N, C-alpha and C positions, 0 to 999 in steps of 0.2 A: 767297479762298484755295477755298472751298468751291466757289464758281461755276465754277473752273478746271477743279477735280475733277469736276464734273456734267458738263460740257460738254466735257473735254476729254479724260478718263480713257479715254471710250469709244471716240474718235478716233486716241487712242495704242495701243490693243490690236487695231485690224483689221490691221496685220501680222500679229500674232501668232493673231489666228484665220484667217487664209487660210494662213500656215504650216502651221495643224494641220488644214486642211480635209477632209485625209485619214482624220482621225481623229476620228470621231463625237463619239464621247464627251468627249474632251479640249478640242476645240472648243465641246462645248456646257456643260462645266462653267468654261471661262472667259468666256463670255458669259453665263452665271447668275454667277459672280461679281463682275464685270464691275458687273454689273445691282444688285445685293445690296449693293456697295462704294457707289454712286451712291447708292443709294435711304437707305442707312444714314447716309452724312454728311449729306446733308439732313435726316433726321429729327432726327439729332442737333443739327443748328443752325439751331434753331427761331427763335432771334431774328435779327430783320434786321439784317443785317451793312452797313455803310457800301457802297455800291457801288464799283466800281474805274471807273477812268478811262482807256483805251485809245485811243490816237488820236483822242483828243476826244470818245469815245461811251461813254457810262455802260454799264455791265454790272454785273448786278447780279440777285439773285434775291429776292423780296418772300417773306410767310410763305403766300403766297395761291399763287404761281408753285410755290415751293420744295417745296410741299406736292404739288399735283399732279404735277411733275415726279418726285418720289418715290415718289407712288402708283403712275404709268405703269412706272416700273422696277421694282417689286415685281412689277405684272403679269406683268410680260416676263420677270422672272427664273423665274415661277411657268412659263408656258408654254415656255419652254426649259430649263428642267429638265425637263419632260414630253417635250423632244424625243429625250433620251437612250434613252427606253425606244418612241420614234415616231418614227424618224430624219426629218429634212428633208435639204434639197439641202446638198451641202458647202459652197457660198458664202453660204448663207442669217445664218449667224453675223455674217459680217464685214458685209452688207448691214444687218442687225439694228442692230449698233454705230455704223454710220456714221449713220443713219437715227436713232436714240438723240442721238448729238453734235447732229445739226442741231434737234431738235428742242428739244434742251436749249438751243441757242443762240438759237434761238426766244424762248425764255420769258427769257432770261437778257439779250438786247440791246435797252435801254429805244428804241429806234427804229423804231417802227412798219414805216416801208419796209422796213428791212434787215431787221427781224424775219421780214416777212411774205417776201421773198425768200427766206429761210433755212428758213420753213414749207413752201413751194412746194417746194424742191428734195428736203426730206425727206420732202414725199408722194410724190413720181413715186421715189425711191428705197423709200418703204414700198410703192409699187404693183408695183416688181419683183419681188417674194416671191410676188406673187402667181401667176407663171408656172413657179416654179421647180419642176423634176420633172413638169411638168405642161405639156407644148407643146400640148396640147389647150385652152388656157385663154389662146393667145398672142391671139384675137381679142378675148374680154371684156377682156384688159392691156390693149390699144392704147383702145377702146372708155375703160377707167378715167384713161389718160394724157390724154383727147382731154377729159374733164370736170377733171380735175386742173389741167388747163394752163389754165381757166376762173380757175382761182384767182388767177395772178398779176395780169392787168388788174383784176381786183375789190379786190384788197390794195392795189393803186397808188393807185386812186380812193379806197378809203377812208384812208388812210394819211395824209392830211392831216386827217380829222375824229379818226381816234385820237390825234394829236399835238396838240388843240386840246382838252383835256378840259373848259375853264370854256365854250366855247361851247356843247358839249354841256350843260352845266348848265343855261344862260342860255337855250337854244334857240334860238342862233344859226349851227349847223349847217348846210351847206346840204343840200337833200333828196339829191340824187344821190348826196355821200359816206355818208350811212346808209344808201341804198339798197344801194350797194356795200358798205357794214358786214353789211347784213343777208343780201344776195345768198352774200357769201363763208361766213357761217355755213350759209346752209341749204345751200349744194355742197359743203361741205368735212364737216360730217355727215351727209351722205345723207339729205336728208329732201327729202318731195315739193315740187316733181315732178322732181328731183335724184335720187332714191332708187335708181333703177336701176342705177346704175355699182356699188353695193355689193351687190345682189343675187346675182350670179355668186359673191360672197368666200364667205359663207354656203353657199352653194349646192353648189362645188367647190373650194374652196380650203383649205389647210390650216389648221390652227389659230392658226398663229404669225402667218400673213394677217390671218387672221380679229380677231386681237386688236390687231395695229400697225394695221390702217387704221379699224378701226371702235369699238375702244376708245381706245388710247394716242393716236391722231390727233386723235381727237375730243375727248379733255380737255385735249390741249396746245391745240387751237383756242379752247375756252372759255374756258381759263387766259389765253390770250391775249386775248381779247378786254374778259374782265373785270377784267385788270389795265389795259386802254387805258381802258376808259370806268368803273374805280374800283368795279367792282360786288365786295360785295354793300354796300361801307359806303356808296357813292352812291344806292341804290336809287330809283329812279324810272319814269317812264314818258315815253320820248326819241321820241313823236310817232311818225311813217311808220316808223323801225326797230323800236320795240315793236310795232305794228300784223302789218307782217309775219313777226316771230317768231312772234307767237299766231297768226296763222292759219295758216302754215306747219305749227304744233306739232299743231294742231287736226288739219290734216287728215293729219299722216300718224300722228298717235294714231288717228282713225277707218280710214284707208284700213290700217295696219297692224293694228289688231285685226277687224278684218270679213275682209281678205286671209288672214289667217293659219287661218281657218275652213275652208279648202278645200284645203289643204296636208297632203301624207303620208306628207312626210319629213322628220325632226329638222331637218335643215339649213334647210327651206324654212319652218317652224314658226319655226326659230331668228331667221330674217332678218326675217320680219313682225312678231316679237314686240320684238324689239331694234329694228326702226323705230318702232315706236307707244310703246315705253320712251323713245326720245330724245324724240318727241315731247311727251310731259309732259314734259322738260327746259324744253325750248323755250317750253310754254306758260306754266308757270311764269316763265319770266326775261321775257316777255312781258307777262306782269301786272303786274312791276314793284314790288311791294311787297317790303319788307325781310323778311318772312317767306318769302315764293313766290321771293324769290331764294335766299335762303339752302336752302330745300328742294329748289330745283332744283339747285343744284349738291352737295348732299346727293345726290340721285337720281342723278346722271350717276355718283357713287359706286359707289353700290347697282350701279346697272347695269353699271359695270366689271365689278367682280365676279361677277356673275351672269353675263355674257358670255363670260367669259375661263373659267369652270367648265363652262360650254355650251361651248366651242368646244375644251376638252380633251377633254370626253366625246364631243364629234362625231369627232373623229380617233380615239379608241378603238374606236367604233360601226365607223369603214368600215375600220379597219386589223384590225383582231382579228374582227370580227363579220362582215363582208363588204358593209357596207351599213347604211343609216339609215333605210329604209322599215318600214313595220310587219312586213314579213315577216321579215327581218334581227333587227328588235328583238325579235321575236316568244320570251319565254324568257330573256330577256338578264341577267336577275337572279341567276341561277345561274352565267352565264360572266361579269359583270362588277359583282358586287355593290356596292361602294364606287363604282364610277362610277355607277351607276344610283340610287343612294340621295343620293349627292350632285346630282347633273343633277336630280333630282326638287326639291330644295329650291331651289336655283339658278333653276330657272323658277319654281318655287311664287313667289320674288322678284320675277322678272320681270313676271309675271301681277299683282302688286300684290295677294296673297292675303292676308288678315289674320295676324296674327303674325308675318310676313316683312319681313325689313328693307322692303321696295320698299314696303308698304303705307300706313306711318305719311308717307309723303314725296307719296304720292299723294292721299290723304285732305286732308292740308294746301293741297295746288294746285287739287285738286276744288273745295274749300270757298271757295277764294275766285274760284274761276271761277264759282261759282253765283251769286255776290253780283254778280259782273260780267253773265252773262247764263245762266240758266238752263237754257235750250235747249242751249246751246253744253256744258253742264257734262251732262246727261243724257246726249247724245250719246256723250259722250266717256267715260261709266263704261257706257253697253250696248256699245260697241265692244270695251272694256277684258274682257268677256269673250270674247272670239275666241281670242287668244292663251292664257288658261287651259284653254278647250274643248281645244284643238288639242295643247297639252301633257299633257294630261290622257289625251289618245287615246293620245300615244307610250309615255307611262308605263303605261296598262292595259298596252300589248301587252308591254312590259319586264316587266311583274310577272305575266303570264300564266306557267299553269303547264306549255304547251307549251314544252319546252325545242330550243332551237334546234340543229341537226344541226353540228358545228364541234369542233376539236379546242383552238383560240387562246383563251387567256384572256386579262383585263384586265391591263396594267402594274401592280405595286402600286404605282409610285410614281404614274402618272396618277391612279390611282383615287383613292390618298390625297389627292393636291390636290384634286381635285373633290369629294370628301368634308369633308374642313376648309374650302373657301370655303362651299360650302352650310352647315356646322354654324355656321360665324361668322355669315353673313345670317340665319339662324335665331336666333340668340343676340342680336346687334344689333336686330333684329324685337321680339323677348321685351323685353329690357332698355335699351332706347334711350337710358341714361343711360350705358350700358359704350361707345356711341362715342365713342372718345378725339376725333376733332375734329369733333365737333358744336357750331354755335354756339350759345351760353346762350340767345339769345332764341328760335331753331328750337328747343330742346329744351324750353322752357317750353310754349311753344305745344303739343309736340307733345303732350306728357305733359298738359295740359290738355284736348289732344281727343280722347284715349284716355279 
């Protein structure tokens, strides 16, 4: 029953969202309520229920996929609630609900081929959010659709591997299937060399597009692969698959870290910082140890919270301060105190600063990487300074005493959401035992490392 609510309720509410499209506040309230109901229903049903069988297909959510979808819905609820103060296109809420339903179906249907096709359609719908109210983003939207179109053949090639977990465990899977599976992750998550399709989303897209395409879709893809491969219950190195993840993750962490140094707008810094942070996730998954995989999946949660808070802050800077460059951010603390303070904490977590939530998971991944190859670990640690430096430059402008001349101030709803997420990341960094869904083995290793 829960799985029907999770995947069906958003789809049933699409006509209502379209009917209310001229009343932005009502449509936003409806979309927020749907996302919260789905997240709450999944969170309340933590025990794994027996899967349903419909037309010969098994349908059900495991604790991992159910938790991932509940977390994604909670993030969407926050960013949609923020749009009450910073409006988006009238049809954005209906598209968001359709994408939610498709992503829920991706995780619920335990057939890799059908689930993968729903993932492809959901990615296309989510990409449409990018061009709403921004006709000048049509070219970037078309490029994104072309890249997203690459997912379907990769999913179909990998579906045979995903459907035979036993052959993966004993090492009998064909290399082509494993390469297709690894390629699907690299493309969908926007890692090097396919990172270019997500960069315009950060630079010019609205916060709802940023969260849907770079956070929610990423979590769904990771949960889809983790469920099919048995992560983290069956941690292991899977030949060429793990090698591709490790190389792509390292390249993304290094390129994202170094690339952030030369950026002068908050959106561009966020783009490279988020790329580097996702690279850390793939490094942990590529290493293949039980602690590494648990830390990588938890790091994806921390990244999702940090990017969501930063995306809401980015909307506030662009809509209320006139831009996100250093000129418009100068003195922003007086105009948007809640947003600036929350954004600073989220940026610290994305950069892996000690005492923040993102530090502990990075520490475990770096430690395992150093045992694998010390040179790679040193390069990754050095590159991680880039986002911290670039975010620090933006915060220095925001905390500067010079006041930006303008009358607009931050929406209290948006500022409160950003500050709440920032404080949550700080609390989880200082008190990691307060993380409700951290695996016991990861928590013990984390506390021991600290």
